[in-house]
C-alpha positions, 0 to 999 in steps of 0.5 A: 264528373262521376257522381252528382255530388261531384257535379254540384262541387264542380258548379260551386267552383265555376259558378253558374250557369255552366256547361256540362258536356257529355264525353262522346256524343253527337248533336250534344245529346246529354249537354245541359246548361246548368242555370241555377244551383238549386234543382239544376241536376235535371239537365246535367243528369241526361249527360250522366246517362250518356257518358259518366264523365263530363267537363265543366266549361265555366261561365260562358253563356253569352260568349261567341261560339267559333269553329275552325276546320282543320286539315292535317297530314301525317308528316305535320302539314296543317291547314285551316280550310274554313272558319265560321261563327255562330249567329247565336251566342253560347247556350244554343247548340250549333245545330240549332243556330244560324252559322256563318262562314267565314266569320264576320265579327272577329278582327284579324288579330283574333282570327289568327290567334284562334287559328294558331291555337287550333293548329297547335292543339290538333298537332298535339293530339296528332290528328291525321285527316280532317277535324274541327275545333269549337271555341267559346270566345269572349271578345271583350276580354279575349278569354276563350274556352275550347268546347270540343274537338271532333276528329271527324267531319261534322254537320259544319263541314259542308260550310267548308266553302268548296274544299273537298274535305272528305276526299282529301281526308280520305287520302291523308288517312292512307298516308298521302302527302298534303302538298302533293294533292291537287285542288280539285276546284282549280285543277292546278294548285296544291290542296295544301292551301287555305281558301280565300273567299269572295262570298259568304255562306250562311246555314240555318236549321229547320224544325218540324216542332209544329207537327207535335202537340205540347212541344217545348219549342225552346232552343238550348244545348241539345239539338231538336232541328231535323234538317238545314239549308245553306245559302250563298251570296256576298252580303249577310243581309242577302244570304239570311233572307235567302235562307229563311225562305229556303227553310220554308217556302211560306216565309217571305224573308226576314219578316215578323211572321207569327209576331205581328200582333206581339207586344213589346213585353211579349217580344222581350220575352221571346228574345230572352227565351229563344225558340225556332221562331226567334228570327221573326221575333227579332224583326218584330223588335225592330218594328217596335223601335227596340234599339240594337243595343237593347236587343244585344243586351237581351240576346247577346247576338253580336251587334254587327249582326243586329245592325245588318238586320236593321238594314233589312228593316229599313230597306223594307220601310223605304220600299213600303213608301211606294206602295199603291199607285207609286209601285212602278216608280220605285227608284232604281237604286232603292230596288237594286239595293233591296235585291242585293239585300236578299229581297225576292220579287214576291217579298217586294210585291207584297210590300208595294202591292204588285204581283211577283212577275210584275216586279220581275218585269220591272226590274229586268226592264231597268236592267237589274238582274242577277249574275252567276258566280263560281265558288272557286276557293281562291277569290279569283286569284287563279283560274277555276274550272269549278261547276259550283255555282250561285246567283247574286246581285252583288256583282257586275259580271258572270263567271259562267257566260250565258248559254248561246244557240237556239231557244231551248237548246241547252242542257236539262235542269233537274230540280232537287228536294230542298230541306229535309223535313218530316215526310221528306228526306233522302228518298227524293234526293236519291231520285234526283241523283238517279235522274241526272245519272240517267240524263248524263248517260243519254249524253245530256248536259245536266244542271241541278238546282238544290240548297240542301248541304246534306244531299248527294245531289249537292255534290258538284261532281254529280252533275255538269253544273250545280246551282246551289240556290233557292227552288223558288219561281224567281230563281228557277226562272233566273237560271232558265234565262241564264242556261236556256235549257231544253226542259226542266224535270220537276217530278223527282224532287218532291213537293217543292218542284211540283209547287211551281211546276204550273207557274213555270209552264205559264212563264213558257218554261218547257217541262219534261214529263207530266204536263203541269196542267195534269200535275195541277189536276192531281195536286189541286184537292178541288179539281182532283175530287171533282174529276173523280166525281165526273168519272164515277170513282168513289170517294169520301164525301167532300166539299170545297171550303168557302167559309167557316159557316160552310165548313160547320154545315158540312161537318154536321151533315156528314158527321164528325170526325172530318179531314181537312185537306190543303192542296199542294202539300206533302207528309200531311202538312196542315192535314188534320182530323177534326173531332169538334166545332171548336178545333175547326176554325183553328185548323182551317186557318192552319191549312189556309196558311200552308196552302194560301193560293190553292183551295182547301177541301174537307172530306168525311173521315172514314174510320176502321178502313184500310189504306192502300197505295199503288205506284205506277209508271206510264 
């Protein structure tokens, strides 16, 4: 639609709200959801600036968003290698939504009907290689709209469940015959197949909006997220809780974080106007006894997904009954169910009043341990030679047997960088990949642990084994138990590996390189500042904070501004320059939340000075 007048005419024809996508864009820059006719030219005008032609999508807000990944060769051979669905309904961009593969709420008839439409559409457009087609779909009426087709790899392609999309697409672009290409996972069958899955994959976005003041946290049809994680398991509940922790290590799982003191009216508003915190608002809604039906009516999230959230909530409630002196008497069946639903040892410990390692010891003593499974794309119908692995409690046998031999005689584990965030991006992944290459050149077996689908390190060809898993103390210890490594490298993956280095050391895991005791001296602000004083190195005046009153006294002594510095953080997370007493309490609380297990130090802030940095190797 080339002019705003025609935009308005289009809205009157479709009704509102309607969807106004730009012609050529990524991340749907310039897409506007026109909520009401009066004054609705503003969101659509952004799209007009990006591309002068748009397509009105009709009244589709609240419908399901479904996607198919399609591969086709020049001879017309065509397969759909993956289908996925958004947890959030239409109106929220795919890059802002939780996405699940394969789809969980389509019935068999709908799945094959939309698949057939995808294959016909791709053939009509004569696409060669890989593409994805996205639908808005109303399961109640079976009405649908094709939202877009991307004749390229997309951000969702990583969810294509182990199928080597990029490699196959590159060969097809050169005229290769799809049936003649080998499946790189089985090494024996043809690539002209549609994967069969015995696992579920969930992608969750990460936002860093908290780093900005006065930012609009609301989610819509344009992307604000700056990274994403991918969790693999065998239950929706399991992968959801894994992913929530992957997004931010301070998240225990599916909790009401940030919403615990909110009223039911505030929660209803939070559900109706989704933000980056809505997953926690959903938990608060369940705590307030809102029904699945009421939540569905407000959010249009599928009832199936909401029932799964309710099952997590019910399991948490059951665990809480054993808080205090009864903690060691949690029934085995309940503890196993909690682990199958993705509860971490630390999360369970917080519910019943035990330490993380105490829960670990308890569950191992009664035989509750994870199994290591392969991503084989064939649901174990054919032998797989893949090194692409994940852990789960929803299984009884390991696809890869535990390492044998003397203690610490296996390969070398390299901990990756986790999710991208402001201040932590591809540079850490580069370091991890180069470390793996160097180790392989030395003849060492390499084992990578990471969960970021956007990285090179999570390409299963880069290491001898890839665990697509959490970078948590619990999960790394599980993999250490299974692999019996000669050592773990924590120095190339950025902040996340550093955060668990000392605890791994205390658990008896050999750490290669700098001792975790020395890492702690550098990362712990109090220890570091104290050492500088002891060896006579100048630094700004500082004080470890023990109370708000002490903090105010120190600030008045040295004079504002002062710098609040939490320990074990990267890119200045919760590090703030404080100018007044009024800002001090809020910023101190924020720092304590980011680094709850380590001290927060406040220093004099030096103005009109230069900052210099030196990199060293020893």
